[in-house]
Each structure stands twice: as C-alpha cells, then as structure tokens.
C-alpha positions in Angstrom: 96.1 -103.5 30.3 93.3 -102.8 27.9 91.0 -99.8 28.6 87.5 -100.6 29.8 85.0 -99.7 27.1 82.9 -96.7 27.9 79.2 -96.5 27.3 78.6 -94.5 24.1 77.1 -91.0 24.6 74.1 -91.9 22.4 73.4 -95.1 24.4 72.1 -94.4 27.9 73.0 -96.7 30.8 70.0 -98.9 31.7 69.3 -99.9 35.3 67.4 -103.2 34.9 66.1 -102.9 38.5 64.1 -99.7 37.6 62.4 -101.1 34.5 58.6 -101.6 34.8 58.8 -105.2 33.6 61.3 -106.2 36.2 59.3 -104.5 39.0 56.2 -106.3 37.9 58.0 -109.6 38.4 58.4 -108.9 42.1 56.2 -111.2 44.3 55.4 -108.3 46.6 53.8 -104.9 46.3 56.4 -102.2 45.5 56.0 -98.4 45.2 58.2 -95.4 44.9 57.3 -91.9 46.3 58.8 -88.4 45.8 60.0 -86.2 48.6 56.4 -85.2 49.4 55.1 -88.7 49.7 53.3 -88.8 46.4 53.4 -92.2 44.6 55.4 -92.0 41.4 55.8 -95.7 40.5 53.8 -98.9 41.4 54.3 -102.4 40.3 51.6 -104.9 39.1 50.8 -106.3 42.6 50.4 -102.8 44.0 48.1 -101.8 41.1 46.0 -105.0 41.6 45.9 -104.4 45.4 44.6 -100.8 45.1 43.1 -100.3 41.7 43.0 -101.7 38.1 43.7 -98.2 36.8 47.3 -97.1 37.6 46.3 -93.5 37.0 44.1 -93.6 40.1 47.1 -94.6 42.3 50.0 -92.5 40.8 50.1 -89.1 42.3 48.2 -90.0 45.5 49.9 -89.6 48.9 51.1 -92.9 50.2 49.0 -92.6 53.4 45.7 -91.8 51.7 44.7 -95.4 51.7 45.3 -95.8 55.4 42.8 -95.4 58.2 42.3 -91.8 59.3 43.9 -92.4 62.7 47.1 -93.8 61.1 47.6 -91.1 58.4 49.1 -88.4 60.6 51.6 -90.7 62.1 52.6 -92.2 58.7 53.0 -88.7 57.2 55.1 -87.5 60.1 57.4 -90.5 60.0 57.9 -90.0 56.2 58.7 -86.3 56.6 61.2 -87.1 59.4 63.0 -89.7 57.3 63.3 -87.3 54.4 64.6 -84.5 56.6 67.1 -86.6 58.5 68.1 -88.9 55.6 67.6 -91.9 58.0 65.8 -95.0 56.8 62.6 -95.5 58.8 62.1 -98.8 60.7 59.7 -101.6 59.5 56.2 -100.6 60.4 52.8 -102.3 60.4 49.9 -100.5 58.8 46.3 -101.2 57.7 45.7 -100.3 54.1 42.4 -100.1 52.2 42.5 -102.6 49.4 40.4 -103.0 46.2 38.5 -105.8 48.0 36.7 -103.1 49.9 38.3 -103.9 53.2 41.4 -103.0 55.2 44.3 -105.5 55.1 47.4 -105.4 57.4 50.8 -105.0 55.9 54.4 -104.9 57.1 56.1 -102.0 55.2 59.8 -102.1 54.5 61.1 -98.6 53.5 64.3 -97.3 52.0 65.3 -93.8 51.0 66.1 -92.8 47.4 69.2 -90.5 47.5 70.6 -88.2 44.8 74.3 -87.9 44.0 74.8 -85.5 46.9 73.3 -87.9 49.4 70.1 -85.9 49.8 66.8 -87.8 50.1 64.6 -87.3 47.0 62.0 -89.9 47.8 61.4 -93.3 49.2 60.8 -96.8 48.0 58.6 -99.3 49.9 57.9 -103.0 49.8 54.7 -104.1 51.5 54.1 -107.7 52.7 50.5 -108.8 53.5 50.5 -110.2 57.1 46.7 -110.0 57.6 46.2 -113.7 58.4 49.1 -113.9 60.9 48.0 -110.6 62.4 44.5 -111.9 63.0 45.9 -115.1 64.4 48.1 -113.2 66.8 45.2 -111.0 67.9 43.0 -114.0 68.5 45.8 -115.6 70.6 46.2 -112.4 72.5 42.5 -112.2 73.2 42.6 -115.8 74.4 45.5 -115.1 76.7 43.8 -112.1 78.2 40.6 -114.1 78.7 42.5 -116.9 80.4 44.2 -114.4 82.7 40.8 -113.0 83.6 39.5 -116.5 84.4 42.6 -117.3 86.5 42.2 -114.1 88.4 38.6 -114.8 89.2 39.3 -118.2 90.8 39.4 -118.3 94.6 41.6 -121.4 94.5 45.4 -121.0 94.2 46.6 -122.1 90.8 50.1 -122.7 89.4 50.7 -123.6 85.7 54.0 -125.0 84.6 55.3 -126.3 81.3 56.4 -129.9 80.8 59.9 -129.1 82.1 58.7 -127.6 85.3 59.2 -123.9 84.5 56.4 -121.8 86.0 54.3 -120.2 83.2 51.7 -118.4 85.4 50.2 -118.2 88.9 47.0 -116.5 89.8 46.3 -113.9 92.6 45.1 -116.5 95.0 48.4 -118.3 94.7 50.3 -115.1 95.2 48.4 -114.5 98.4 49.0 -118.1 99.6 52.7 -118.2 98.8 53.6 -114.6 99.4 55.3 -114.3 95.9 54.3 -112.0 93.1 53.7 -113.7 89.7 56.6 -111.7 88.1 58.9 -113.1 90.7 58.1 -116.7 89.9 57.3 -116.9 86.2 60.2 -118.4 84.3 61.7 -120.2 87.3 61.8 -123.9 87.9 58.9 -124.6 90.3 60.8 -127.1 92.5 63.5 -124.5 93.1 61.2 -121.6 93.6 58.9 -123.4 95.9 61.0 -126.1 97.7 59.0 -129.1 98.9 60.1 -130.5 102.2 57.8 -133.5 102.3 55.2 -135.1 100.2 52.6 -137.8 100.8 50.1 -139.3 98.4 47.9 -142.5 98.2 49.0 -143.3 94.6 52.8 -143.0 95.2 52.9 -140.1 92.7 56.2 -138.4 92.0 56.7 -135.9 94.8 56.4 -132.4 93.3 54.4 -130.1 91.1 55.2 -132.1 87.9 53.7 -135.3 89.3 50.9 -135.1 86.8 52.8 -135.3 83.6 51.1 -138.6 82.8 47.9 -138.6 84.7 46.1 -136.5 87.4 47.5 -136.9 90.9 46.8 -135.6 94.4 48.9 -135.4 97.5 49.8 -133.4 100.6 53.0 -131.4 100.6 54.9 -129.3 103.1 56.7 -126.4 101.2 58.3 -123.1 102.0 56.6 -119.8 101.2 58.4 -116.5 100.3 59.3 -115.9 103.9 60.7 -119.5 104.2 57.9 -120.5 106.5 56.5 -124.0 106.3 53.2 -124.3 104.5 51.1 -127.5 104.4 49.0 -127.7 101.2 47.0 -130.2 99.3 48.1 -130.3 95.7 45.8 -131.5 93.0 47.5 -131.6 89.6 46.4 -132.5 86.1 48.3 -132.7 82.8 47.7 -130.1 80.1 47.4 -131.8 76.7 47.6 -130.4 73.2 44.3 -131.3 71.5 45.9 -131.6 68.1 49.0 -133.7 69.0 47.9 -135.3 72.3 51.3 -134.3 73.8 51.5 -133.1 77.4 52.6 -129.5 77.3 52.4 -128.7 81.0 50.8 -129.2 84.4 48.1 -127.2 86.2 48.2 -127.5 90.0 45.5 -126.4 92.4 46.7 -125.7 96.0 44.5 -125.8 99.1 46.0 -124.8 102.5 45.7 -127.3 105.3 45.9 -126.6 109.0 48.7 -128.3 111.0 47.5 -131.3 113.0 
C-alpha cells in the first residue's frame, strides 16, 4: 500500500470554507464572533445589511445592533453557550439594518471549538423573516380581534371546519351547552353534541354541517354536557374563502326554544 502524501511544511493546509470569497458566496448573512461576542468576520450580505464599511462592523459586539430590551438576553445566552459549550437554539431577533429600520431575523448559531473542545467563539447565520413575521403578527391580531367579537355576542355561536371539527365556540354557547371551549375544540361536532331529532322546512341535512352548500335553518333537540335534552333553533351559514370560493367551514347560531 502506498503512503498517503503529506502536506509539505511550507505549504499550509487551506480550509476552503473559511476563505472570504467562499463566505461571500453564501446566500445568507454569516458572521463569526470571538469568545466575548465581538464580530471577527462577516460576509458580503452581512456587510451590506449593516454597513458598507466592514471596519464599522468588525469588533462590534454582536448584540449592539439589536433593540435595547433584547441586548441583555442575547448577551446572557451567548455567555452561557460559551461557558457550557452547548450550541444555543435557533432564536428570533430584531436587528437594526442599514435601511434605518429594524428587521426580524431567525439566527442559527454554532460554537467554534479548539482542539481541546473548548469554545473559542461562535458562528451565526441569520435568515430574514421580516415579511413572514409581519404576516403572522397580522393574522394573530385578526384572530384576537375575532375572539373579542365572538365573546361580545349574546347569541350562542359554534364554528366548525368543513369536516365538522369544532374550531371555536363563544361564551354564550358555553353557557347554553354547559361545555367549556377547550373541552369541545378539535372534536367532531355531531359526536360532541349529539342531535336526537331535527326538523327543517327545506329538508336540510340534519346536523351542524347542514350549511356546507347554502344557509339553512332548523329546530333540533340535542344533549348538553349533563346529557339533558335541549331544544334549539340552529341557523347555519357556510364560511367561504374569498380567494378560492371554497367552503372552509360552517358558522352556526343557536337559540334556545322552550318546550311546547
């Protein structure tokens, strides 16, 4: 067997991954920090994000570009990772960019270890998630607003998806049926709220999903949480996606009727 050639002493081993040119080819922002958190290397996208002058970025603490209320937490997380030699989890942070505004990034971090396995620094890749973060926040605000609207209604309301799984019920429905929302959400409505009988003028499908195609109304006898018979009028309407026109669920309004 032939001996494997050794690298000559006067020809240092080159790690392509650490060359500036190769780092600049990365499609995401990449930085390296020393054990104190000071930035020692930054690729082209990072320099473009923060400053045209690399010298203004190198030497800064990594958390200096973050909002004041996030700096302490970021610094503590970094110090703990260095001390324990444990890679920190992915974190979401707001970073001040060269555009003059904060943008939101997911930061993936990995420790740099020496030959003895001690942490001598950290490398990080940051992915801009500003747009998706804003969309999520907008959706969350919409959800909370809808919950407030549902809570303010005096009528009992049950919302199911197109398969009949309960998505939400409002406080008025909780009071009428005796169930808490967390006890019903995720369950099939017909099994959670058994219907003993149903009568309607339009011969609609007997159940809470009767309005998958068009609005419907009928009188039902169902069982509440205590398995007592409850006579209610159910008015139901399909929920349609404005973009696709597909029916995504049914909203039902319940009104209690007295026994004849």
